[in-house]
N, C-alpha and C positions, 0 to 999 in steps of 0.2 A: 307206621313202621315200614311202609312201602318205599319211603324216600331213601332209607339207608341202603337197601339192595340196589336201587337205581343209582345212587351216588357211587357205590362200589363198582358197578358196571361201567359208569362213565370214567372213573379213575383208571380202571383196568384198560379200557379202550384207549385212553390217553397214553398210558404207559406203553402199550403194544404199538400204537401209532408212532410214538417217539423212537422206540427201538427199531422199528422197520425203517423209519426215515434215516436214522443213524447208520444202519446197515447199508442202506442205499448210498449214502454219501461216501462211506468208506469204499464201496465198490466203484462208484463213479470216479473217485479220486485215483484209485488203483488202475482201472481199465479205461477210463474216459467215459464221459456221459453218453456219447453216441454209440460206444462199443459195448455198453452194458445193457442187457435185456431185462425186462421185467420178470421173466422166468428165473433168471439168475438171482435177482433181488429176492424173489419169493423163496427160492431154495436156500439162500444164505440166511434168510430170516426164519426159516423153519415153518413156513406157511405155504399154502397153495396159491397159485396165481389168482384164483377166484377170491380167496380171503384177502389178498393184497388189495384187490379192487373194492373190497368192503371198506377199506380205510382211505384209499386214494383214488381220485378220478382217472389219473393218467401218470405218465412218467414225470412230466413237469411238475405236477402237483406233489408228487413224492419228493422231488428234489427241493422244492420251495416251501414245503409245509411248515418248516421251522420259522419262516418269516411271519406267518400269521400269528404264531404263538409269541414271537418276539414283540410284535406290534401291540398285542394285548398286554404283555408284561410291562412294556414301556408306558402304555396308557394307564395301567393300574398304578404304577409308581408315580406318574404325573398327578394322578388324582390324590395321592397321599401328601403331595408337597404343600407347604403352608400357602394359604390363600393370598397372602400379601406379597409373596415372592414374585419377582418379575418373570415374564414368560421365558426368556432365554436362560435364566438361571434354573428355573424349574425343569425345562427340557434337558439341560445339561445333566442335572442330577438324575432325571428319569432315564436317560440313555445309559447311565452307569449300570443299570440292571443287565445290560449285555455282557458285562464283565463277570457276572455271577452265573451265567449259563455254563452248565457242565460240559465244557469242551476244551481240549488242550489247545495251546497256541498253534501247534502243528495242524491239528484238525481244523481249526478256524481258518488258517492260512490255505489249506487245501480246499475248503468249502468256498471261500471268497474267490480264490483263483478259478475254481470251477464255474462259479456264478458269473464272473465277469468275462470268462473266456469262451462262453457259449452264447450265441446270439439269441436263441430261443429262451434260455434261462435269464439272460439280461433283460429281455422284454418282459418276462414274467415277474422279474424282480421289480421293475418299474411299476407294474400293475399293483403289486403288493404294497409298494411304498405309497401309491395313491390312496390305498385303503388306510395306511397309517395316517396320512394327512386327514382323512375323514374322522379317525379316532381322536387325533390330538387337537384339531382346530376348535371344537367346542370348549375344551378345557382351557385352551389358551385364550379364547374370547372372554372368558370370565375374568381373566387377569388384566384385561385392557381397559383403558378409560372408555366410558360410554360415548359412543358416537354412531352415526348412521353408516359408517364404513368399518365398524369393528369386526364384522364377520370376514370381510375381505382381508383386513389386516391379520387376523388370526390365521386364515388359510395361507397367507403369504409367509408368515413366520414359520408355520408348521412345514411348509414346502421347503423353505430355505434351510431350516435346521436339518431336515432329512437329506437334502442334497449335500450339505456340509458333512454329514455323517458318511454318506456314500463316497464323497471325495476323499475323506480321511481313510476310509477302508481301502480305496484304490491305491492311495499313497502308501499305506501300511503294507499292502501286498507288494508294491514296487520295491519297497525297502526290505522285502523278505521277512516281514514281521519283526524287524529289528528297530522298533520305535514304539513309543507309547501311543496307542490309538487315540486317546483323549487329548494328548498334547497336539496331535495332528488335527483333531476336531476343533480344538480351541483356535488353532491357527487359521483354519478355514472360516470359522465364524468371525474372527477378527477382520478377515479380509473383506467380508461383506457388510460388516457393521460400522466400519470406519474407513475413510479414504486411505489409500496406500501412498 
């Protein structure tokens, strides 16, 4: 019986964490990342600064927390893909989970603009994406023909797919969100998978 209260606490913690992160992103978008204090985020979220630090290590962690969750969602979706599906097709389908995240197009545009417009956040984003590579590569490796270089190939495919997604996001922002993100992703993938 002890597992049920523990699971409820974990779910509650996850919901509160998501709400605080969303509140912070809205404030960062409205006031600017550098101009928003953690005290302002705590007040807007209805919690104390101390409580905020129970959920996030620092301001950057607060801004980038959703990226960890996104990586885990993508990895979970990748694990659900048919075992005989090639790695690129499976990744493309797994990335679709990003479209299911509860965020408006305007909110997504604000977040990505914020992310790529701040050097500290951009560096943190690169670090989070390196973790994504660690999540995806073992699953990709299982889809590749057996060879002594399969691990390297899997890591290269994961890294390339992540960079294609980043390039697509940057182009989507440049276009003011007036394009289909996954059409842009497909274009980026085609550019590296076959000669232009």
